[in-house]
N, C-alpha and C positions, 0 to 999 in steps of 0.2 A: 492555837489554832492559826492559821495564816489568813489575814483578811483577803476578801474578795477584792481584786484589783480591776478597776473599770476604766477604759479609755473613753472619754466624751467629746465628740468632735462637732462644733457648730461654729459658723463665721460670725454668728450673733452670739458673742461670748455670753451674754447676760442669760441667755437661754440655757447655755451649757453649764453655768454656775448653779442655775436654779435646780436643774438635774441632781448635779453634782451634790448639792445641799440636801436633796430628797434621800439620795442613796447614801449619803454619809449618816444620816440617821440609823441607817441598818450596821452601821459600823465598816462600811465598804471604803477601800481607798480609792479616790476617784482622781484620775489626771485629766484636766482640762485642757484642751488646744484649740485654736482659733481658725483652723482650716485643714484642707486634705493634706496639703505639703506637710505640714507638722505632724499630723496624726501618721503619715507613712514613715516619717523619721522617729516618731516614738515606737511605732511598731517594731522598727529596725534595732532600737535600743533595749527593749524588754517587752515581752509578749503579756498582755494583759488576760483576764481569764473572760472578759466581755467588752466588745465594742458597740458604743451607742452613737450614731453619726447622723448629721443631717445629709439629705440626699443632693440637694441643689446648692452647691457653693462654687464661688468663683475660681477658674482656674481647675484645680484637681477636685473633683466633686466626690460624692459619696460612693459611686461605682467603682471608682479608681480606690478609694479606701478599702471597700469591701473585697477587691481583687487583690491588694496588698495583703490584707488579713488572711485571706484563704490561701494565698501562696506561702505565707508564713506558717499557719496551721489550718488544715482544711477543717478540723472540728472548733475552730474559735468561733463562737456565736457572735453574729452583728445583727443588731438592729437598726433599721433606718427609721428616721423621722421625715416627713414630708408633708407639705400643704396639701389640701384636697386635691386640688388640680394637678397633684403630681402622681396621683395613684398608679397610672400607667406605668411611670418609671419606677414605681416601689415594687410593682408586680414584676417588672423585669430584673430587679436587685433579687427579689425572691428566688426567681427562676435561675440567677447567678449563685445561689447560695446562701442569701441573707436569712437569718431565722425567723424574722418577723418584721413587720412595719406597723408604724403609729402615724396617724395623722396631727397635723398641727392645727390649732392649738393643743399642744400634748396634754393629755391627763394624767397626772405623775403615777396615780394608783394604777392605772392601765399598763404604764410603762415599766412600774415595778412588777407587776405580775408576769409580764412577758419576760422580763430580767431573769427572776426567780426561777421560771420554767425552763428557760435555756440553760442558766447553770446548773439546774438539776438534771437536765437530760445529759449535759457534758460530764457531770460527776459520775452518773450510772454508767455512761458508755466507758469512761475508765476504769471503774470497778468491773464491769464485765470483762474487759481485756485482762485484767489483774486475775480473775477467777478463772478464766481460760487457760492462762498460762500456768497457774498454780496448781489446778485441779484436774482430775481424769474426767475425761467426756463420756461419763456412763453415771447411770442412778440418779440420785437427787442433784448432783452436780451439773448433769446435763438439762435439767428443768430450768427454764427461763421464766421468770415473773417475779416482780416485786410488788405488785397490788395487793390489796386486803383478801382477795378470793383465792389468789395462789398461796399466800400466807397461811391461810387456814389449811389448805391442802398439805403443805410441808410439815404443819403441826400434826395433823393426823398421821402422817407417814412416820414421823419420829416416834409417836405414841405407840403405835400399832407393830412396828418392826420388830421388837424384841418379843412378841407372843406367837405362838404357832397357830393362831386361829385364823381360819379362813377370811378371805377378804373379797368383796365383790366392787370392782372399781366401775363406775358408771359414768358415761359421758357420751356426746356425740362423736361421730366419726372423725378422726383426725385431730382430736384433742390431747392425744399423748397417753392413753391408758396402759401401753406397754412400759413407758419410762417411769410411770407410778409403780409398776409391778417389779421393775428391777430396782427402784429405789428402795422399796420395803425389803426386798431380798438382801440387797448389799449393806442395809442398816442393821440386818439381824443376826441371829447367832449363825444362820446357815450359809453366811456370805462366803464361806470358803468352799461350799459344795456347789452342785450344779444348779443352774437356772435354765430350766427347758421351757419354751414356748410353742404353742400350737394354735391355729387358727381354726375353728371349729367349721367355719364355712369354706375352708380352702380344698378340703378332701371330701370325696363321695362317702356316705354312711359306712358302708362295708371296709373302706380302707381307712377311715378314722378310727374305727373300733379295733383293727389290727394295729394301728399306730400307737393307739393310748395304751392298749392292754397286752399287746403281743400277740403271737399266734405259736402253736405248735406245727411241727414240721408234718405237712401234707393235709393241713386244716382247710385249705381250699386250693383250686388249682394255681399253680405258681408257688405256693408255699414249700420251696424245696429244703428250706432251712428254717430252724426255729428263730423267732424273734422274741426279744424281751420287752419291748414296748417303752413308752415315754414314762409310764409311772414307775416303773424299776430304774430306768436311766436318770430319773431325778430323786431317786429314794436317797433321803439325807439333806436333800435340797427343796426347790421350789419348782412346781409346775404351774405354769401362766396358761390358762385356757381362754383364749380371746373368743369374742362373740360367742359366749356359752349360750344366748337365747336363741341360737338357731341349731343347737343340737338336737338331732333325733331322739324321739320318745324311749326308744330301746336302749340308746346309749345313756339318756339319762338314768335309767333304772341301774346301769351297770356302774356309772358314776357315784350313784348314791352309795352303793354297796362298799366302793373304796373309801367313801368321806366316812361313813358310819364304822365300818370294820378295820379299815386300814389294811386291806388285801385284794389283789388283783388275780383274775384267772384269765390266762391267755385264751385266744379263740382256739376252739378245737381240744382243749386241755381240760382233764378232770383236777387237776392240782392248782390251788391256790398258793400264793406267794405273798408274804407281809412286806408291805412298805412303808416308810416312814416319810410322808409329802407334804410340805405345806402348798396348799391349793390357794392360788389367787386367781379368781375368775373376772371377766369384764365382759360388759355388753353395751350397747348403743340403744338397745330396745327397752320398752316398758314392761318389765317382767311381770309386775302385779298383773297388768293385762293379761299377759300371756298365760299366768296362773289361772286367771278367772274364765278364759275361753279353753281351758284345757290344753294349751299349747306346752306348758312348762309345768313341771311337777312341783306342787306346792312343797312337799317334805325336801325335796332337793334345794328348793329357793332358800328355805328357812336354814338350812345347813350351810349354804355359801354365802349368805346374807348376815353373816356374823357382825362383820365390820365394814359397813358401807362406806365408799369413799366416792364422791362426785365431783369430777373434773369441769369447771365452768368453761362454756364455749368462749371462743375469742372475742365474740361481740361484746361480752360481759366483761372482758379486761382488757379494753383499748390501751389502757395505760402502759401496757407491756410490749405493745407492739414496737415502739422504736428499739427496745433491747433485743426482741426475736429479730428484728431486721437487721440490726447490727451483727448479729451472732450469724444469722443465715448467709449475709454478704460475704463475711469471712470465710465461710465453710464453702461457700459455691465459688470464691475464687480460688481455694486452694484446690478444688475439684477440676477447675476450669482454667489452667494456667495460662492457657492461650488470650484469654479474654483480657482487655485493658481496663475493665472496671475495677474500682477500689472502694467506691463510696456511693450513697445514695444522697441526694440534696434532701435538706429539711421538709422542701415543698413536697417531694415525693414520697417521703415517709408520712405527710400529714394526710396525703390524698390515701396511702394504703390504710391509715386508720380510720378513714371514713368508709371503708367497705364492711358488707355484713359478713363476710367470710364464712358462707355455709359448710365449707371443708375445713374451716379452722384451721391451726397451725400448720397441718400438713399442706394445704391449699397455699397459704402465705410462703411457706418455704418453696414449694415448688415454681410459684410465681417470681419470687427473688432470684432463684436459679435461673428462670429463663431469662429475665432481665440481664443477669449477669452474662450468660451465654450469648445474647445478643446485641451487648453493648459495643459502642463504636469508641467512646471516650471513657476516661479515667472516672468522670462523675456522671452518675445515672439520674436523669431528672424525670419530670412528669411527662416531657414530650416522648420519653422513650417509653414510659407507660402505654401511651396512646397508640404507639406502633406495636408494642409488643403483645398487648392485650387490650383492644378497644372496648370491650365489655367491662373491663376491671377499671377502666379511666372514666366511664360514664356512671351517672347516678345509679343506685342499686333499681330504682323504680323503672330505669329506661331499658332494663334488661329484659327481654321477653323471650328470649330463645335460648336453650340450653348451650353451653360453651361447646366449641368442636375445634379441631385442628385449624379450620378455614377461620376461625375467628379471632386466631392470633397471630396475623400475618406480619412479616418484617417490612422494611420499607420496599426492598426491590419487589415483594409480592404487590404492596399497595400500588407501586408504580405500573405494574402489569395487569391490574385488576380489570381494567377497561377492555382487555384483549385477550382475556383467558377465562376459560370455564372454571366453575366452582370446583369440579373434581381436579382440574389441573392446578389449580392454586393449592389446594390440599396437598397433592402429591410433591409439588415443588417445595412446599413449605416443610413437608416430613421429611424431604431429602436433605434440606438445608440444616435443619436441626441434627440429622443423623451425622452429617458430615462434620459438624461441631462437636459432636460427642465421640467422635472416631469410631463410629459404627456399633456404638453401645445401644442396643434398642431399649434396655430397660431404663438406662437414663434418659434416652430421647423421650419414652413413653411417659415418663414423670414430668418431664419439662412440657410435654405437650397436653399433659392431663388427659391422657387416653390409656386405656389398656394395651399393654404389650401385644395382645393378638391381633389388634387393630393393625399395628405396623406391619406384622408377619403377614396378615392377609393381603395388605397392599402391594408388599412386596412380591408374593407369590402370584398375584394378578397381573402385576407388571414383568413378570419374568425374572 
């Protein structure tokens, strides 16, 4: 195993050697240099895994070393050391991409902790890139998370996948319940057959019934041809029923019959048809409470809840946020080739990790894409978050109003805020995002955090 290589820079060379001795106890290979110029020369000769540099040095200072390190490798972690009076400069170093800073006199155990975390994050980013290059972007391979909570989910997926038993996936909106369902399907014996997904809240009751169970010709007005339905379409494979807790009681009774007997009867038909379908259901609701209040059938609940899998909310796995951000930035850059954005600063990632994320992974992904779309430079920082989503840049307690398109202005909207009405600002911002999505209203709605119908209403109103 290759030893960690650390470049330690301080014009007080005794301090640098003290740090080197401490890191040497970990088996790390440390190179000590006595100034910024020597550090930049060392970076040109060979890149280390980590740079620890004093901030204030004569001639070439720590900010110059930081700039040289980031020019050589944008992901090379740099930790700066500064006297207490230089904290403002240390914060400026963070803004420019330093991983962290420590104050002098340096506590070696604190410095070691930051160094280990920086190296761990760099290693995980590299592993994520390797995984993205080697693995298809679906199923378990598309799920991101190395923390204990997600590892438990992965183990459950692997255990339940070979079985035909029904699975109930539980979790808040935006946690990735469909990804879990797809992973179960692709790890099981039905992987070569159809995976069919339907959202039980997306269709009116009558249309959902026809969609699921099919209908005979003439069963209702407009039924000019028979339809097999999604159960038949998924036969031999998997049917994913998202938001099952919102299903109407009449449909629950029909679904129970399919689960119990393995047969479906199309709407308007007297004939039943056998199907072989694995059912994976998902919900964000408290189904036990729904059973108690009569909103959900207890017999169906017990049939579906054979194997429960609960996905943790993002606020309970913040250790995964750097990996998620790294992946979402790469995807957003691919979808938005016009954007100059290439990376988020460590300070921005840290700011994102402090948010409560009520919308979970979906909310994080949408905000990352918004930042990429609105970026003006290759490196996106905390100041860009303040422009793209002021509510997200403030502490959670300060957010008292629901998000709206007007709550996410870009720089030109801020500049005009004093001379425009709220409605005008909203319209300008929607138009600005639409232009950067090449008129794609669905993508624009995702970035803005609104329903696509909102954009359609505004466009109709304005002609």
